[in-house]
C-alpha positions, -999 to 999 in steps of 0.1 A, spaced: -919 522 -366 -886 530 -383 -862 551 -362 -854 574 -391 -891 582 -396 -896 590 -359 -865 612 -359 -878 630 -390 -911 637 -373 -894 650 -342 -871 672 -363 -901 685 -383 -919 694 -351 -889 713 -338 -885 732 -371 -922 741 -371 -921 755 -335 -889 774 -344 -904 788 -375 -936 799 -358 -916 816 -330 -896 835 -356 -924 848 -378 -911 883 -384 -907 896 -419 -871 896 -433 -855 910 -464 -840 883 -487 -815 897 -512 -811 876 -543 -786 885 -569 -813 899 -591 -840 910 -567 -849 917 -531 -879 902 -514 -895 908 -480 -909 876 -467 -919 859 -435 -889 843 -417 -911 812 -410 -915 806 -447 -877 809 -452 -872 784 -425 -898 759 -439 -884 763 -474 -849 757 -462 -859 726 -443 -879 713 -472 -850 720 -496 -826 702 -473 -849 672 -470 -852 670 -508 -815 672 -512 -809 644 -487 -835 623 -504 -819 628 -539 -785 619 -525 -798 589 -507 -816 577 -538 -784 581 -559 -765 561 -532 -791 533 -533 -790 532 -571 -752 529 -569 -754 501 -544 -781 482 -564 -758 484 -595 -729 471 -575 -750 443 -561 -762 434 -596 -725 433 -608 -714 411 -578 -744 387 -584 -732 383 -620 -697 375 -608 -711 350 -583 -732 334 -610 -701 331 -632 -680 316 -603 -707 291 -595 -710 280 -631 -672 277 -633 -672 256 -600 -699 233 -615 -679 229 -646 -648 220 -626 -668 196 -605 -680 178 -636 -644 177 -650 -632 163 -616 -658 136 -617 -648 127 -653 -611 125 -642 -620 104 -612 -639 80 -635 -609 78 -658 -585 72 -629 -608 44 -616 -610 29 -651 -572 30 -654 -568 14 -620 -592 -14 -629 -573 -19 -662 -540 -19 -644 -553 -45 -619 -567 -66 -648 -534 -63 -667 -514 -73 -635 -537 -103 -631 -531 -112 -667 -493 -108 -663 -494 -129 -631 -514 -156 -648 -490 -156 -678 -460 -158 -655 -475 -188 -637 -481 -205 -670 -446 -199 -681 -433 -212 -648 -454 -243 -649 -446 -249 -685 -408 -250 -679 
């Protein structure tokens, strides 16, 4: 089981025992009204409200992280595409360099042959 789930169960059990031990009625003073209610209900309501608040904040954090991950994946995709384009360009340039080297070798061979003909013709 997940550690957080186990911790939550233990915490809920502690809150339940604490609430049951403190079951006296208390006066709650709201700004607009006063209510006399069991202290156990106040403790349970506070614990539930706290859990809901933490859940909402955690969900918002996860949404933010998912959005950030999505943006970073877009950047990665763009970088990979750029890398692939640069690799293709590099391959094309290497082919051009190879072709130019072959042409240079052929031209040098032609020049050498021409020089030999000129030398033998003299």
